[in-house]
C-alpha positions in Angstrom: -0.1 0.0 -0.1 2.9 2.5 0.9 4.5 1.7 -2.6 1.4 2.5 -4.3 1.2 5.7 -2.7 4.8 6.4 -3.1 4.4 5.9 -7.0 1.0 8.0 -7.1 2.8 10.6 -5.4 6.0 10.5 -7.6 3.8 10.3 -11.0 1.7 13.3 -9.6 5.0 15.3 -8.9 6.4 14.5 -12.3 3.0 15.5 -13.9 3.3 18.8 -12.1 6.8 19.5 -13.2 6.0 18.6 -16.6 3.2 21.0 -16.7 5.2 23.6 -15.4 7.9 23.5 -18.0 5.4 23.3 -20.8 3.8 26.6 -19.5 7.3 28.1 -19.3 7.9 26.9 -23.0 4.5 28.3 -24.0 4.7 31.7 -22.1 8.4 32.0 -23.7 7.0 31.8 -27.0 4.3 34.2 -26.2 6.5 36.7 -25.0 9.3 36.3 -27.6 9.9 39.5 -29.4 9.6 38.3 -33.3 8.9 41.6 -34.9 10.4 45.0 -34.3 8.8 48.1 -35.6 10.5 51.5 -35.4 9.6 55.2 -34.5 12.2 57.7 -35.2 13.0 61.3 -34.4 12.0 63.3 -37.5 15.1 65.1 -37.3 17.3 61.7 -38.1 18.6 61.2 -41.5 17.3 58.3 -43.7 21.1 56.9 -43.5 21.1 56.7 -39.8 17.5 55.3 -39.7 18.8 52.4 -42.1 21.9 51.7 -40.0 20.0 51.4 -36.9 17.5 49.0 -38.6 20.3 47.1 -40.0 22.1 46.8 -36.5 18.9 45.5 -34.7 18.8 42.9 -37.5 22.1 41.5 -36.8 20.5 40.9 -33.1 18.0 38.4 -34.3 18.8 34.7 -33.3 16.6 31.9 -34.3 13.6 34.4 -35.5 13.6 36.2 -32.0 15.2 39.2 -30.6 16.8 39.7 -27.2 15.2 42.9 -26.4 17.5 43.4 -23.1 20.3 43.5 -25.6 19.0 46.0 -28.1 19.3 49.1 -26.3 22.8 48.9 -24.9 24.1 47.7 -28.5 22.6 50.4 -30.1 23.7 53.3 -27.4 27.4 51.7 -27.8 27.3 51.9 -31.7 25.3 55.1 -31.9 26.4 57.3 -29.0 25.2 60.1 -30.3 21.7 58.9 -30.0 19.9 60.7 -26.9 17.3 58.2 -26.0 15.9 54.6 -26.8 12.5 53.7 -25.5 11.3 50.1 -26.0 7.7 49.2 -25.8 6.5 45.4 -25.9 2.9 44.7 -27.6 0.9 41.6 -28.1 1.7 39.4 -31.0 5.3 38.8 -30.2 5.9 42.6 -31.5 8.1 45.4 -29.9 8.5 49.2 -30.8 11.7 51.0 -30.7 11.4 54.9 -30.4 14.8 56.5 -31.1 15.4 60.0 -30.2 18.0 62.5 -31.6 19.4 65.4 -29.4 17.9 68.6 -30.7 20.4 70.5 -33.3 21.3 74.2 -32.1 23.7 75.3 -35.4 25.5 74.2 -38.2 29.6 73.9 -37.9 31.5 74.1 -41.0 28.9 72.2 -43.0 30.2 69.0 -41.7 29.1 68.8 -37.7 26.2 70.1 -35.6 26.3 71.5 -32.4 23.5 70.1 -30.2 21.6 71.4 -27.1 23.3 68.6 -25.2 26.6 71.2 -26.1 28.1 68.1 -27.9 29.3 68.4 -31.5 28.2 65.5 -33.9 28.7 64.6 -37.5 26.1 66.4 -39.8 25.1 63.0 -41.3 22.8 62.3 -38.4 20.3 64.8 -39.3 18.1 65.2 -42.5 19.0 67.7 -44.9 16.0 69.7 -44.2 16.9 70.2 -40.6 20.4 71.1 -41.7 19.2 73.7 -44.1 17.2 75.6 -41.2 20.2 75.7 -38.9 22.1 79.0 -38.3 25.5 78.3 -39.8 29.0 79.1 -38.5 32.6 78.4 -39.2 35.3 77.3 -37.0 39.2 77.4 -37.7 39.1 74.0 -36.2 36.4 72.0 -34.0 36.3 72.6 -30.6 36.9 68.8 -29.7 33.6 67.0 -29.1 31.8 69.5 -27.1 31.8 73.4 -26.3 31.9 75.2 -23.0 28.8 76.5 -21.2 29.7 80.1 -21.8 30.3 79.2 -25.6 26.9 77.4 -25.8 25.0 80.3 -24.1 26.7 82.8 -26.3 25.5 81.0 -29.6 21.9 80.6 -28.0 22.0 84.2 -27.2 23.1 85.2 -30.6 20.3 83.0 -32.5 17.7 84.9 -30.4 19.2 88.0 -31.1 19.2 87.2 -35.1 23.2 87.6 -34.9 23.7 84.7 -37.7 21.2 86.8 -40.0 23.1 89.9 -39.9 26.7 88.5 -39.5 28.8 85.4 -40.9 30.1 84.1 -37.8 33.6 82.5 -37.5 35.0 81.2 -34.2 38.8 81.0 -34.2 39.0 80.2 -30.5 36.9 80.7 -27.3 38.3 84.3 -26.9 38.3 85.2 -30.4 35.1 85.5 -32.6 34.6 87.3 -36.0 31.3 88.8 -37.0 31.5 89.6 -40.5 28.7 92.1 -41.4 26.6 90.1 -44.2 25.4 93.7 -45.8 28.9 95.2 -45.9 31.4 92.5 -45.7 34.5 95.1 -45.4 33.3 95.7 -41.9 33.9 92.8 -39.0 33.5 92.9 -35.2 35.7 90.9 -33.1 34.6 90.1 -30.0 34.6 86.6 -27.7 31.9 84.7 -26.0 31.6 86.9 -23.0 30.7 89.7 -25.5 27.7 88.1 -26.8 24.8 89.2 -27.3 25.8 92.5 -28.5 22.3 94.1 -28.0 23.9 96.9 -26.0 26.3 97.7 -28.7 23.9 97.8 -31.6 23.6 101.7 -31.4 27.3 102.2 -31.3 27.9 99.8 -33.8 25.5 101.6 -36.3 27.4 104.9 -35.5 30.8 103.0 -36.5 29.5 101.7 -39.2 28.4 105.2 -40.8 31.6 106.7 -39.8 33.5 103.9 -41.5 31.5 104.2 -44.5 32.4 108.1 -44.8 36.0 107.3 -44.6 36.5 104.1 -46.2 37.1 102.7 -49.8 35.9 99.8 -51.4 39.5 98.4 -51.0 39.5 99.2 -47.3 38.2 96.7 -44.7 37.5 97.9 -41.0 37.5 95.5 -37.9 36.0 96.8 -34.4 37.5 94.8 -31.7 35.1 95.2 -29.0 36.7 92.8 -26.3 37.9 95.7 -24.1 36.1 97.4 -21.2 34.4 101.0 -22.3 36.4 101.2 -25.3 36.3 99.6 -29.0 39.6 99.5 -31.1 39.1 100.3 -34.7 41.8 99.1 -37.2 41.6 99.3 -41.2 43.1 96.9 -43.6 44.3 98.0 -46.9 43.1 95.4 -49.7 40.5 93.9 -47.7 40.2 92.0 -44.3 43.1 89.8 -45.0 45.3 92.6 -46.4 47.8 94.9 -44.8 46.9 96.8 -41.5 47.1 100.4 -41.9 
């Protein structure tokens, strides 16, 4: 009698474990991610979107995706991406939402300054986004980021429409050149702490009128406003890159 009870108990226990294992397999199949859909930041270029989709396809194994490995892998390969959200849906579906940092300005037509103070390749952004950005030139890229002061100066210049009035070149953090778009022979020399130049606009208008009276078509003028309570005005014969006189 005892043996029968033991055999019955053992058979019941095995049946329970068998059912549990079956439920695990069924649950795993139900929860497996087999299909990926994408929601991309509209700022992202078609090339970057395709590269992300291609990279995710490499993570497929036997028809399923390990969702936990997708985010760290994409952020490792595309560190410029700001954020990735993953949502699971019924029918073995997951959606990836990819966000790009907000672009602030174009640099040398090859890089973009973002709202995170980072400088990244312009290839990350769609052409229509690049076309709408204010443009500045830099003698050399300021590493992979800019200081808070430079960032604040650029954002203030955008609000003050500096980029509409001047062609902006950053030689260094302490040397910015603002060449007048309407009068290319007149340039303001300043630094990040000088911007915005709202308080100097009236004085700059007076200097501009004075230069037009004294200058010639071959004489370029530079107004250096980096000094306290004074503006140093220089002129260059033969254009801005000519000989100082």
